[in-house]
PLY file of the C-alpha trace (Angstrom):
ply
format ascii 1.0
element vertex 132
property float x
property float y
property float z
element edge 131
property int vertex1
property int vertex2
end_header
121.74 -36.59 -49.73
122.24 -36.48 -46.19
125.63 -38.66 -44.88
125.30 -41.41 -42.47
126.52 -39.48 -39.21
125.58 -36.25 -39.62
122.74 -36.52 -37.22
122.25 -38.81 -34.62
119.45 -40.82 -36.30
117.16 -40.18 -39.17
113.53 -40.65 -39.19
111.12 -39.97 -41.35
107.24 -40.21 -40.56
104.88 -40.04 -43.81
101.38 -39.04 -42.31
98.62 -36.60 -43.20
97.51 -35.25 -40.30
99.71 -32.13 -39.51
99.27 -31.68 -35.59
100.42 -35.54 -35.28
103.66 -34.85 -37.30
104.42 -32.01 -35.64
103.89 -33.89 -32.35
105.95 -36.73 -33.25
108.90 -34.57 -34.71
108.59 -32.90 -31.35
109.10 -36.23 -29.27
111.66 -37.05 -31.21
114.12 -33.90 -31.53
113.55 -34.03 -27.54
115.18 -37.46 -27.87
117.98 -36.03 -29.95
116.69 -37.60 -32.94
116.59 -36.38 -36.48
112.88 -36.49 -37.86
111.72 -35.68 -41.17
107.95 -35.50 -41.74
106.04 -35.77 -45.31
102.47 -35.42 -45.60
102.07 -37.85 -48.51
102.81 -40.73 -50.14
104.98 -39.12 -53.33
106.33 -37.26 -50.70
107.71 -39.99 -49.11
108.90 -41.63 -51.94
111.02 -38.41 -53.07
112.67 -38.89 -49.28
113.25 -41.95 -49.67
114.97 -41.96 -52.84
116.58 -38.80 -51.42
118.33 -39.78 -48.34
118.91 -42.77 -45.88
116.48 -43.49 -43.26
117.33 -45.11 -40.11
113.56 -45.75 -39.95
110.15 -45.18 -41.52
106.54 -44.51 -39.74
104.44 -44.77 -42.84
100.47 -44.47 -42.75
98.39 -45.98 -44.93
96.20 -43.97 -45.98
98.44 -41.58 -47.64
97.66 -39.27 -50.21
98.34 -39.52 -53.89
99.86 -43.23 -53.08
99.01 -45.72 -50.55
101.34 -46.33 -47.47
101.83 -50.09 -49.02
103.16 -48.99 -52.41
105.57 -46.82 -50.52
106.36 -49.14 -48.69
107.77 -51.78 -51.60
109.19 -48.92 -52.96
111.29 -48.00 -50.15
111.85 -51.57 -49.50
113.54 -51.65 -52.80
116.00 -48.81 -52.39
116.70 -50.49 -48.71
115.65 -53.76 -48.70
116.39 -53.60 -44.45
114.90 -50.72 -43.67
112.29 -50.95 -40.76
109.07 -49.32 -41.01
106.44 -49.01 -38.51
102.90 -49.17 -40.19
100.14 -46.84 -38.99
96.32 -47.45 -39.63
92.71 -45.86 -38.21
91.43 -49.06 -39.74
89.06 -51.64 -37.23
90.39 -54.69 -38.41
93.62 -54.12 -36.23
94.43 -57.62 -35.76
94.05 -58.40 -39.68
96.19 -55.48 -40.32
98.94 -56.49 -38.19
98.94 -59.91 -39.68
98.81 -58.17 -42.98
102.30 -56.17 -41.95
103.97 -58.53 -40.52
103.52 -60.40 -43.33
105.22 -58.16 -45.66
108.08 -57.41 -43.36
106.74 -54.56 -41.37
108.63 -53.87 -37.94
105.40 -53.08 -36.61
102.15 -52.07 -36.79
100.18 -49.47 -34.68
96.25 -48.53 -34.40
95.93 -44.74 -34.85
95.10 -43.04 -32.57
98.48 -43.56 -31.15
100.34 -41.67 -28.60
103.33 -39.59 -29.90
105.51 -41.26 -27.00
104.65 -44.62 -28.37
105.17 -44.21 -32.08
108.41 -42.86 -30.98
109.56 -45.18 -28.64
108.64 -48.09 -31.48
110.58 -46.36 -34.07
113.64 -45.76 -31.57
113.16 -49.90 -31.32
112.90 -50.52 -35.12
116.36 -48.16 -35.56
117.82 -49.98 -33.30
116.57 -53.66 -34.74
117.35 -52.04 -38.05
121.68 -50.57 -37.28
122.07 -54.32 -35.79
120.72 -56.01 -38.98
122.63 -53.84 -41.61
0 1
1 2
2 3
3 4
4 5
5 6
6 7
7 8
8 9
9 10
10 11
11 12
12 13
13 14
14 15
15 16
16 17
17 18
18 19
19 20
20 21
21 22
22 23
23 24
24 25
25 26
26 27
27 28
28 29
29 30
30 31
31 32
32 33
33 34
34 35
35 36
36 37
37 38
38 39
39 40
40 41
41 42
42 43
43 44
44 45
45 46
46 47
47 48
48 49
49 50
50 51
51 52
52 53
53 54
54 55
55 56
56 57
57 58
58 59
59 60
60 61
61 62
62 63
63 64
64 65
65 66
66 67
67 68
68 69
69 70
70 71
71 72
72 73
73 74
74 75
75 76
76 77
77 78
78 79
79 80
80 81
81 82
82 83
83 84
84 85
85 86
86 87
87 88
88 89
89 90
90 91
91 92
92 93
93 94
94 95
95 96
96 97
97 98
98 99
99 100
100 101
101 102
102 103
103 104
104 105
105 106
106 107
107 108
108 109
109 110
110 111
111 112
112 113
113 114
114 115
115 116
116 117
117 118
118 119
119 120
120 121
121 122
122 123
123 124
124 125
125 126
126 127
127 128
128 129
129 130
130 131
């Protein structure tokens, strides 16, 4: 388990697209932020159980366990964990309302530029630290 303060930040990105995961990890790394990436829901749950994260980017469509179920499990471990949901849904307004209704920090529609997601995650991290 990572101790708090060992890294400037700890952000977890759970998304099925390996190129997107690499791109966001690179942007966050350039900003001096520790970032780990996983490709499916089970890996996200394991990472959530093993480490404490400052913020999480969570795709709704994950293999093995969907993003909403992962969100619930992560929030049971860390109730104030800021989560940014990612979706490819064409019904973005409905999705954003649903994400806000369950307490997500933000909801972004893919495709999203890695720099935009990085900014949202850094804001979420700052918000989460202020709330803890």
